[in-house]
N, CA, C and O atoms as CSV, one atom per row, in Angstrom:
chain,resi,resn,atom,element,x,y,z
A,1,UNK,N,N,-0.147,6.449,-17.282
A,1,UNK,CA,C,0.105,6.246,-15.863
A,1,UNK,C,C,0.896,4.948,-15.704
A,1,UNK,O,O,0.524,3.908,-16.247
A,2,UNK,N,N,1.980,5.026,-14.958
A,2,UNK,CA,C,2.809,3.840,-14.735
A,2,UNK,C,C,2.118,2.893,-13.743
A,2,UNK,O,O,1.154,3.254,-13.068
A,3,UNK,N,N,2.644,1.694,-13.688
A,3,UNK,CA,C,2.076,0.703,-12.773
A,3,UNK,C,C,2.209,1.164,-11.324
A,3,UNK,O,O,1.289,0.985,-10.527
A,4,UNK,N,N,3.353,1.755,-10.983
A,4,UNK,CA,C,3.552,2.258,-9.610
A,4,UNK,C,C,2.574,3.377,-9.289
A,4,UNK,O,O,2.000,3.405,-8.200
A,5,UNK,N,N,2.381,4.290,-10.216
A,5,UNK,CA,C,1.434,5.389,-9.994
A,5,UNK,C,C,0.026,4.852,-9.790
A,5,UNK,O,O,-0.712,5.333,-8.931
A,6,UNK,N,N,-0.339,3.857,-10.580
A,6,UNK,CA,C,-1.654,3.234,-10.432
A,6,UNK,C,C,-1.792,2.583,-9.062
A,6,UNK,O,O,-2.830,2.713,-8.412
A,7,UNK,N,N,-0.752,1.883,-8.623
A,7,UNK,CA,C,-0.799,1.236,-7.315
A,7,UNK,C,C,-0.901,2.265,-6.186
A,7,UNK,O,O,-1.634,2.046,-5.221
A,8,UNK,N,N,-0.183,3.373,-6.292
A,8,UNK,CA,C,-0.288,4.411,-5.268
A,8,UNK,C,C,-1.681,5.041,-5.258
A,8,UNK,O,O,-2.196,5.384,-4.195
A,9,UNK,N,N,-2.286,5.192,-6.420
A,9,UNK,CA,C,-3.655,5.702,-6.501
A,9,UNK,C,C,-4.622,4.726,-5.840
A,9,UNK,O,O,-5.507,5.133,-5.087
A,10,UNK,N,N,-4.448,3.434,-6.125
A,10,UNK,CA,C,-5.292,2.408,-5.495
A,10,UNK,C,C,-5.118,2.398,-3.987
A,10,UNK,O,O,-6.086,2.236,-3.244
A,11,UNK,N,N,-3.878,2.572,-3.536
A,11,UNK,CA,C,-3.589,2.593,-2.105
A,11,UNK,C,C,-4.313,3.760,-1.433
A,11,UNK,O,O,-4.904,3.593,-0.366
A,12,UNK,N,N,-4.269,4.929,-2.047
A,12,UNK,CA,C,-4.943,6.104,-1.500
A,12,UNK,C,C,-6.453,5.887,-1.441
A,12,UNK,O,O,-7.093,6.216,-0.442
A,13,UNK,N,N,-7.016,5.337,-2.506
A,13,UNK,CA,C,-8.463,5.081,-2.536
A,13,UNK,C,C,-8.860,4.061,-1.469
A,13,UNK,O,O,-9.894,4.204,-0.818
A,14,UNK,N,N,-8.035,3.039,-1.298
A,14,UNK,CA,C,-8.343,2.008,-0.295
A,14,UNK,C,C,-8.265,2.594,1.106
A,14,UNK,O,O,-9.085,2.264,1.963
A,15,UNK,N,N,-7.279,3.466,1.349
A,15,UNK,CA,C,-7.170,4.101,2.655
A,15,UNK,C,C,-8.393,4.984,2.909
A,15,UNK,O,O,-8.899,5.038,4.030
A,16,UNK,N,N,-8.865,5.670,1.878
A,16,UNK,CA,C,-10.080,6.480,2.016
A,16,UNK,C,C,-11.285,5.606,2.367
A,16,UNK,O,O,-12.136,6.006,3.161
A,17,UNK,N,N,-11.353,4.424,1.781
A,17,UNK,CA,C,-12.446,3.497,2.109
A,17,UNK,C,C,-12.345,3.045,3.566
A,17,UNK,O,O,-13.351,2.942,4.268
A,18,UNK,N,N,-11.123,2.780,4.004
A,18,UNK,CA,C,-10.918,2.399,5.407
A,18,UNK,C,C,-11.364,3.539,6.315
A,18,UNK,O,O,-12.056,3.310,7.307
A,19,UNK,N,N,-10.973,4.764,5.979
A,19,UNK,CA,C,-11.366,5.933,6.776
A,19,UNK,C,C,-12.886,6.086,6.817
A,19,UNK,O,O,-13.453,6.384,7.868
A,20,UNK,N,N,-13.537,5.885,5.692
A,20,UNK,CA,C,-14.993,6.008,5.645
A,20,UNK,C,C,-15.652,4.974,6.555
A,20,UNK,O,O,-16.614,5.281,7.259
A,21,UNK,N,N,-15.134,3.762,6.538
A,21,UNK,CA,C,-15.689,2.713,7.391
A,21,UNK,C,C,-15.423,3.005,8.867
A,21,UNK,O,O,-16.306,2.828,9.706
A,22,UNK,N,N,-14.218,3.448,9.178
A,22,UNK,CA,C,-13.868,3.790,10.564
A,22,UNK,C,C,-14.750,4.933,11.058
A,22,UNK,O,O,-15.240,4.897,12.187
A,23,UNK,N,N,-14.952,5.940,10.220
A,23,UNK,CA,C,-15.804,7.079,10.596
A,23,UNK,C,C,-17.224,6.604,10.896
A,23,UNK,O,O,-17.850,7.046,11.859
A,24,UNK,N,N,-17.713,5.711,10.067
A,24,UNK,CA,C,-19.062,5.168,10.281
A,24,UNK,C,C,-19.133,4.367,11.582
A,24,UNK,O,O,-20.077,4.499,12.360
A,25,UNK,N,N,-18.101,3.527,11.801
A,25,UNK,CA,C,-18.081,2.709,13.016
A,25,UNK,C,C,-17.965,3.554,14.280
A,25,UNK,O,O,-18.492,3.180,15.327
A,26,UNK,N,N,-17.277,4.694,14.188
A,26,UNK,CA,C,-17.145,5.581,15.345
A,26,UNK,C,C,-18.365,6.489,15.523
A,26,UNK,O,O,-18.459,7.235,16.498
A,27,UNK,N,N,-19.286,6.415,14.581
A,27,UNK,CA,C,-20.512,7.199,14.681
A,27,UNK,C,C,-20.379,8.637,14.219
A,27,UNK,O,O,-21.200,9.483,14.574
A,28,UNK,N,N,-19.334,8.926,13.416
A,28,UNK,CA,C,-19.126,10.289,12.939
A,28,UNK,C,C,-19.925,10.611,11.684
A,28,UNK,O,O,-20.061,11.779,11.319
A,29,UNK,N,N,-20.439,9.615,11.040
A,29,UNK,CA,C,-21.177,9.856,9.810
A,29,UNK,C,C,-20.274,9.819,8.594
A,29,UNK,O,O,-19.300,9.067,8.554
A,30,UNK,N,N,-20.598,10.620,7.621
A,30,UNK,CA,C,-19.910,10.619,6.324
A,30,UNK,C,C,-18.506,11.230,6.435
A,30,UNK,O,O,-18.351,12.376,6.856
A,31,UNK,N,N,-17.500,10.457,6.056
A,31,UNK,CA,C,-16.112,10.899,6.160
A,31,UNK,C,C,-15.844,12.137,5.303
A,31,UNK,O,O,-15.157,13.061,5.737
A,32,UNK,N,N,-16.385,12.151,4.097
A,32,UNK,CA,C,-16.136,13.264,3.175
A,32,UNK,C,C,-16.700,14.584,3.692
A,32,UNK,O,O,-16.217,15.652,3.315
A,33,UNK,N,N,-17.719,14.522,4.553
A,33,UNK,CA,C,-18.374,15.736,5.040
A,33,UNK,C,C,-17.782,16.248,6.353
A,33,UNK,O,O,-18.256,17.249,6.891
A,34,UNK,N,N,-16.772,15.590,6.867
A,34,UNK,CA,C,-16.201,15.970,8.164
A,34,UNK,C,C,-15.305,17.190,8.069
A,34,UNK,O,O,-14.753,17.503,7.015
A,35,UNK,N,N,-15.175,17.876,9.208
A,35,UNK,CA,C,-14.226,18.981,9.252
A,35,UNK,C,C,-12.808,18.411,9.389
A,35,UNK,O,O,-12.626,17.217,9.627
A,36,UNK,N,N,-11.823,19.277,9.237
A,36,UNK,CA,C,-10.429,18.848,9.210
A,36,UNK,C,C,-10.014,18.126,10.498
A,36,UNK,O,O,-9.305,17.121,10.448
A,37,UNK,N,N,-10.447,18.628,11.617
A,37,UNK,CA,C,-10.067,18.040,12.906
A,37,UNK,C,C,-10.604,16.622,13.062
A,37,UNK,O,O,-9.884,15.725,13.500
A,38,UNK,N,N,-11.867,16.423,12.704
A,38,UNK,CA,C,-12.461,15.092,12.810
A,38,UNK,C,C,-11.828,14.133,11.808
A,38,UNK,O,O,-11.603,12.964,12.119
A,39,UNK,N,N,-11.540,14.632,10.593
A,39,UNK,CA,C,-10.889,13.792,9.583
A,39,UNK,C,C,-9.524,13.328,10.072
A,39,UNK,O,O,-9.154,12.168,9.888
A,40,UNK,N,N,-8.773,14.239,10.699
A,40,UNK,CA,C,-7.452,13.892,11.213
A,40,UNK,C,C,-7.559,12.799,12.276
A,40,UNK,O,O,-6.728,11.893,12.330
A,41,UNK,N,N,-8.581,12.891,13.115
A,41,UNK,CA,C,-8.777,11.883,14.159
A,41,UNK,C,C,-9.121,10.524,13.538
A,41,UNK,O,O,-8.601,9.492,13.963
A,42,UNK,N,N,-9.986,10.534,12.547
A,42,UNK,CA,C,-10.362,9.287,11.872
A,42,UNK,C,C,-9.163,8.700,11.139
A,42,UNK,O,O,-8.943,7.490,11.193
A,43,UNK,N,N,-8.384,9.536,10.454
A,43,UNK,CA,C,-7.197,9.051,9.740
A,43,UNK,C,C,-6.173,8.454,10.702
A,43,UNK,O,O,-5.532,7.450,10.390
A,44,UNK,N,N,-6.022,9.069,11.861
A,44,UNK,CA,C,-5.102,8.538,12.863
A,44,UNK,C,C,-5.575,7.154,13.328
A,44,UNK,O,O,-4.772,6.233,13.474
A,45,UNK,N,N,-6.869,7.021,13.554
A,45,UNK,CA,C,-7.422,5.726,13.966
A,45,UNK,C,C,-7.261,4.695,12.846
A,45,UNK,O,O,-6.945,3.534,13.108
A,46,UNK,N,N,-7.477,5.116,11.611
A,46,UNK,CA,C,-7.324,4.209,10.472
A,46,UNK,C,C,-5.871,3.758,10.337
A,46,UNK,O,O,-5.615,2.582,10.079
A,47,UNK,N,N,-4.915,4.679,10.509
A,47,UNK,CA,C,-3.498,4.294,10.461
A,47,UNK,C,C,-3.169,3.283,11.555
A,47,UNK,O,O,-2.389,2.354,11.350
A,48,UNK,N,N,-3.778,3.484,12.717
A,48,UNK,CA,C,-3.585,2.539,13.823
A,48,UNK,C,C,-4.080,1.152,13.413
A,48,UNK,O,O,-3.398,0.155,13.652
A,49,UNK,N,N,-5.259,1.082,12.798
A,49,UNK,CA,C,-5.798,-0.208,12.341
A,49,UNK,C,C,-4.888,-0.846,11.287
A,49,UNK,O,O,-4.659,-2.056,11.307
A,50,UNK,N,N,-4.375,-0.031,10.374
A,50,UNK,CA,C,-3.486,-0.555,9.327
A,50,UNK,C,C,-2.226,-1.139,9.950
A,50,UNK,O,O,-1.812,-2.246,9.606
A,51,UNK,N,N,-1.621,-0.397,10.863
A,51,UNK,CA,C,-0.396,-0.870,11.527
A,51,UNK,C,C,-0.663,-2.136,12.336
A,51,UNK,O,O,0.126,-3.080,12.305
A,52,UNK,N,N,-1.764,-2.145,13.049
A,52,UNK,CA,C,-2.126,-3.314,13.850
A,52,UNK,C,C,-2.362,-4.527,12.960
A,52,UNK,O,O,-1.938,-5.632,13.299
A,53,UNK,N,N,-3.034,-4.338,11.826
A,53,UNK,CA,C,-3.293,-5.435,10.896
A,53,UNK,C,C,-1.982,-5.971,10.334
A,53,UNK,O,O,-1.789,-7.183,10.228
A,54,UNK,N,N,-1.086,-5.060,9.976
A,54,UNK,CA,C,0.203,-5.463,9.436
A,54,UNK,C,C,0.980,-6.300,10.454
A,54,UNK,O,O,1.547,-7.335,10.102
A,55,UNK,N,N,1.007,-5.861,11.701
A,55,UNK,CA,C,1.713,-6.604,12.747
A,55,UNK,C,C,1.045,-7.946,13.016
A,55,UNK,O,O,1.727,-8.945,13.247
A,56,UNK,N,N,-0.259,-7.975,12.987
A,56,UNK,CA,C,-0.992,-9.213,13.249
A,56,UNK,C,C,-0.744,-10.231,12.158
A,56,UNK,O,O,-0.543,-11.412,12.441
A,57,UNK,N,N,-0.757,-9.785,10.909
A,57,UNK,CA,C,-0.566,-10.735,9.813
A,57,UNK,C,C,0.871,-11.222,9.729
A,57,UNK,O,O,1.124,-12.288,9.167
A,58,UNK,N,N,1.817,-10.467,10.273
A,58,UNK,CA,C,3.198,-10.948,10.321
A,58,UNK,C,C,3.329,-12.104,11.304
A,58,UNK,O,O,4.142,-13.005,11.098
A,59,UNK,N,N,2.541,-12.087,12.363
A,59,UNK,CA,C,2.619,-13.118,13.386
A,59,UNK,C,C,1.887,-14.391,12.997
A,59,UNK,O,O,2.291,-15.487,13.385
A,60,UNK,N,N,0.844,-14.255,12.254
A,60,UNK,CA,C,0.046,-15.418,11.842
A,60,UNK,C,C,0.109,-15.557,10.336
A,60,UNK,O,O,0.054,-14.568,9.606
A,61,UNK,N,N,0.224,-16.779,9.883
A,61,UNK,CA,C,0.335,-17.008,8.442
A,61,UNK,C,C,-0.965,-16.649,7.721
A,61,UNK,O,O,-0.939,-15.999,6.676
A,62,UNK,N,N,-2.085,-17.068,8.272
A,62,UNK,CA,C,-3.355,-16.836,7.585
A,62,UNK,C,C,-4.382,-16.316,8.580
A,62,UNK,O,O,-4.696,-16.970,9.574
A,63,UNK,N,N,-4.895,-15.130,8.291
A,63,UNK,CA,C,-6.009,-14.580,9.056
A,63,UNK,C,C,-7.113,-14.316,8.051
A,63,UNK,O,O,-6.926,-13.576,7.085
A,64,UNK,N,N,-8.226,-14.904,8.277
A,64,UNK,CA,C,-9.318,-14.750,7.335
A,64,UNK,C,C,-10.006,-13.405,7.571
A,64,UNK,O,O,-10.472,-13.124,8.675
A,65,UNK,N,N,-10.063,-12.586,6.537
A,65,UNK,CA,C,-10.743,-11.299,6.677
A,65,UNK,C,C,-12.256,-11.475,6.663
A,65,UNK,O,O,-12.860,-11.565,5.594
A,66,UNK,N,N,-12.873,-11.524,7.847
A,66,UNK,CA,C,-14.301,-11.803,7.940
A,66,UNK,C,C,-15.149,-10.540,8.023
A,66,UNK,O,O,-16.286,-10.528,7.551
A,67,UNK,N,N,-14.618,-9.494,8.608
A,67,UNK,CA,C,-15.390,-8.265,8.756
A,67,UNK,C,C,-15.080,-7.328,7.588
A,67,UNK,O,O,-14.052,-7.480,6.929
A,68,UNK,N,N,-15.957,-6.368,7.331
A,68,UNK,CA,C,-15.656,-5.410,6.255
A,68,UNK,C,C,-14.331,-4.676,6.479
A,68,UNK,O,O,-13.586,-4.441,5.528
A,69,UNK,N,N,-14.037,-4.315,7.721
A,69,UNK,CA,C,-12.776,-3.628,8.003
A,69,UNK,C,C,-11.584,-4.531,7.714
A,69,UNK,O,O,-10.608,-4.091,7.107
A,70,UNK,N,N,-11.653,-5.771,8.135
A,70,UNK,CA,C,-10.546,-6.703,7.870
A,70,UNK,C,C,-10.355,-6.913,6.371
A,70,UNK,O,O,-9.224,-7.009,5.894
A,71,UNK,N,N,-11.454,-6.985,5.631
A,71,UNK,CA,C,-11.331,-7.144,4.173
A,71,UNK,C,C,-10.600,-5.942,3.565
A,71,UNK,O,O,-9.701,-6.105,2.740
A,72,UNK,N,N,-10.992,-4.739,3.981
A,72,UNK,CA,C,-10.336,-3.535,3.466
A,72,UNK,C,C,-8.866,-3.488,3.873
A,72,UNK,O,O,-8.004,-3.141,3.066
A,73,UNK,N,N,-8.585,-3.837,5.124
A,73,UNK,CA,C,-7.197,-3.843,5.590
A,73,UNK,C,C,-6.362,-4.857,4.817
A,73,UNK,O,O,-5.210,-4.589,4.475
A,74,UNK,N,N,-6.938,-6.002,4.547
A,74,UNK,CA,C,-6.251,-7.038,3.782
A,74,UNK,C,C,-5.968,-6.552,2.357
A,74,UNK,O,O,-4.876,-6.766,1.830
A,75,UNK,N,N,-6.948,-5.902,1.740
A,75,UNK,CA,C,-6.761,-5.365,0.388
A,75,UNK,C,C,-5.701,-4.262,0.387
A,75,UNK,O,O,-4.878,-4.188,-0.525
A,76,UNK,N,N,-5.726,-3.415,1.403
A,76,UNK,CA,C,-4.740,-2.338,1.530
A,76,UNK,C,C,-3.339,-2.924,1.645
A,76,UNK,O,O,-2.411,-2.466,0.979
A,77,UNK,N,N,-3.192,-3.927,2.482
A,77,UNK,CA,C,-1.879,-4.550,2.664
A,77,UNK,C,C,-1.418,-5.226,1.377
A,77,UNK,O,O,-0.231,-5.204,1.054
A,78,UNK,N,N,-2.345,-5.819,0.650
A,78,UNK,CA,C,-1.995,-6.439,-0.631
A,78,UNK,C,C,-1.458,-5.396,-1.607
A,78,UNK,O,O,-0.475,-5.647,-2.304
A,79,UNK,N,N,-2.095,-4.233,-1.659
A,79,UNK,CA,C,-1.622,-3.156,-2.533
A,79,UNK,C,C,-0.232,-2.701,-2.103
A,79,UNK,O,O,0.641,-2.501,-2.948
A,80,UNK,N,N,-0.017,-2.537,-0.801
A,80,UNK,CA,C,1.303,-2.141,-0.288
A,80,UNK,C,C,2.369,-3.170,-0.664
A,80,UNK,O,O,3.483,-2.805,-1.041
A,81,UNK,N,N,2.029,-4.445,-0.562
A,81,UNK,CA,C,2.967,-5.505,-0.944
A,81,UNK,C,C,3.290,-5.437,-2.436
A,81,UNK,O,O,4.435,-5.645,-2.839
A,82,UNK,N,N,2.288,-5.149,-3.244
A,82,UNK,CA,C,2.496,-5.037,-4.683
A,82,UNK,C,C,3.399,-3.839,-5.005
A,82,UNK,O,O,4.222,-3.904,-5.919
A,83,UNK,N,N,3.241,-2.754,-4.252
A,83,UNK,CA,C,4.113,-1.592,-4.450
A,83,UNK,C,C,5.554,-1.967,-4.122
A,83,UNK,O,O,6.473,-1.616,-4.863
A,84,UNK,N,N,5.756,-2.681,-3.012
A,84,UNK,CA,C,7.106,-3.127,-2.649
A,84,UNK,C,C,7.692,-4.036,-3.725
A,84,UNK,O,O,8.867,-3.915,-4.072
A,85,UNK,N,N,6.877,-4.944,-4.250
A,85,UNK,CA,C,7.338,-5.831,-5.327
A,85,UNK,C,C,7.737,-5.026,-6.557
A,85,UNK,O,O,8.763,-5.293,-7.182
A,86,UNK,N,N,6.915,-4.041,-6.893
A,86,UNK,CA,C,7.201,-3.208,-8.057
A,86,UNK,C,C,8.497,-2.413,-7.848
A,86,UNK,O,O,9.289,-2.255,-8.776
A,87,UNK,N,N,8.702,-1.921,-6.635
A,87,UNK,CA,C,9.949,-1.210,-6.323
A,87,UNK,C,C,11.157,-2.129,-6.473
A,87,UNK,O,O,12.193,-1.729,-7.004
A,88,UNK,N,N,11.010,-3.376,-5.994
A,88,UNK,CA,C,12.098,-4.348,-6.129
A,88,UNK,C,C,12.412,-4.622,-7.598
A,88,UNK,O,O,13.576,-4.712,-7.988
A,89,UNK,N,N,11.369,-4.751,-8.400
A,89,UNK,CA,C,11.564,-5.005,-9.829
A,89,UNK,C,C,12.292,-3.832,-10.469
A,89,UNK,O,O,13.245,-4.020,-11.225
A,90,UNK,N,N,11.836,-2.613,-10.160
A,90,UNK,CA,C,12.476,-1.430,-10.749
A,90,UNK,C,C,13.920,-1.287,-10.276
A,90,UNK,O,O,14.791,-0.909,-11.059
A,91,UNK,N,N,14.181,-1.583,-9.009
A,91,UNK,CA,C,15.554,-1.517,-8.495
A,91,UNK,C,C,16.437,-2.543,-9.192
A,91,UNK,O,O,17.581,-2.258,-9.543
A,92,UNK,N,N,15.898,-3.727,-9.386
A,92,UNK,CA,C,16.645,-4.777,-10.078
A,92,UNK,C,C,16.949,-4.400,-11.511
A,92,UNK,O,O,18.055,-4.627,-12.002
A,93,UNK,N,N,15.953,-3.818,-12.188
A,93,UNK,CA,C,16.182,-3.387,-13.567
A,93,UNK,C,C,17.211,-2.280,-13.634
A,93,UNK,O,O,18.056,-2.263,-14.530
A,94,UNK,N,N,17.146,-1.351,-12.689
A,94,UNK,CA,C,18.111,-0.260,-12.656
A,94,UNK,C,C,19.523,-0.813,-12.455
A,94,UNK,O,O,20.456,-0.423,-13.156
A,95,UNK,N,N,19.669,-1.726,-11.492
A,95,UNK,CA,C,20.982,-2.315,-11.210
A,95,UNK,C,C,21.493,-3.089,-12.427
A,95,UNK,O,O,22.679,-3.042,-12.753
A,96,UNK,N,N,20.593,-3.792,-13.085
A,96,UNK,CA,C,20.978,-4.548,-14.281
A,96,UNK,C,C,21.471,-3.603,-15.371
A,96,UNK,O,O,22.508,-3.844,-15.989
A,97,UNK,N,N,20.721,-2.524,-15.604
A,97,UNK,CA,C,21.114,-1.552,-16.635
A,97,UNK,C,C,22.443,-0.893,-16.292
A,97,UNK,O,O,23.276,-0.677,-17.172
A,98,UNK,N,N,22.645,-0.573,-15.023
A,98,UNK,CA,C,23.909,0.042,-14.611
A,98,UNK,C,C,25.046,-0.942,-14.822
A,98,UNK,O,O,26.138,-0.547,-15.230
A,99,UNK,N,N,24.806,-2.209,-14.552
A,99,UNK,CA,C,25.829,-3.228,-14.771
A,99,UNK,C,C,26.190,-3.355,-16.235
A,99,UNK,O,O,27.355,-3.563,-16.571
A,100,UNK,N,N,25.194,-3.231,-17.121
A,100,UNK,CA,C,25.465,-3.303,-18.554
A,100,UNK,C,C,26.301,-2.120,-19.014
A,100,UNK,O,O,27.173,-2.274,-19.869
A,101,UNK,N,N,26.045,-0.943,-18.457
A,101,UNK,CA,C,26.782,0.252,-18.850
A,101,UNK,C,C,28.233,0.187,-18.392
A,101,UNK,O,O,29.109,0.761,-19.039
A,102,UNK,N,N,28.498,-0.497,-17.297
A,102,UNK,CA,C,29.854,-0.553,-16.735
A,102,UNK,C,C,30.718,-1.640,-17.375
A,102,UNK,O,O,31.942,-1.613,-17.242
A,103,UNK,N,N,30.112,-2.566,-18.048
A,103,UNK,CA,C,30.890,-3.637,-18.668
A,103,UNK,C,C,31.714,-3.095,-19.821
A,103,UNK,O,O,31.316,-2.169,-20.528
A,104,UNK,N,N,32.861,-3.700,-19.980
A,104,UNK,CA,C,33.696,-3.328,-21.126
A,104,UNK,C,C,33.055,-3.871,-22.390
A,104,UNK,O,O,32.470,-4.954,-22.379
A,105,UNK,N,N,33.162,-3.125,-23.475
A,105,UNK,CA,C,32.578,-3.605,-24.725
A,105,UNK,C,C,33.282,-4.877,-25.184
A,105,UNK,O,O,34.482,-5.058,-24.976
A,106,UNK,N,N,32.506,-5.747,-25.812
A,106,UNK,CA,C,33.060,-6.996,-26.329
A,106,UNK,C,C,33.961,-6.701,-27.520
A,106,UNK,O,O,33.639,-5.877,-28.377
A,107,UNK,N,N,35.082,-7.383,-27.554
A,107,UNK,CA,C,36.000,-7.217,-28.685
A,107,UNK,C,C,35.641,-8.243,-29.743
A,107,UNK,O,O,35.377,-9.407,-29.442
A,108,UNK,N,N,35.637,-7.799,-30.958
A,108,UNK,CA,C,35.327,-8.714,-32.044
A,108,UNK,C,C,36.617,-9.415,-32.493
A,108,UNK,O,O,37.674,-8.795,-32.608
A,109,UNK,N,N,36.498,-10.694,-32.737
A,109,UNK,CA,C,37.659,-11.465,-33.226
A,109,UNK,C,C,37.921,-11.096,-34.677
A,109,UNK,O,O,36.989,-10.955,-35.470
A,110,UNK,N,N,39.192,-10.942,-35.017
A,110,UNK,CA,C,39.536,-10.567,-36.408
A,110,UNK,C,C,40.165,-11.684,-37.143
A,110,UNK,O,O,40.511,-11.535,-38.315
């Protein structure tokens, strides 16, 4: 499993944890036992929390994650940032390799 695949797996698991916490806070009970309609509602609410957290942390340099939800949101955002970093690294490596392929071969002095 590549590093990116691992990060995407971690991101999915973290989002599931956020959904489970949101479901509990909304009084729905166990997220895994919900029907499709209720799961969709919880996932929509969880996405809202993720987006709100992302916007909030952009405005403030440091927000201390004090609640369980904030801790999960902070961890989720950290994973997303790591995925972006990994994408940047891979893009840079790709561009570097393409640049090497386009260069003219070095001529040897005779």
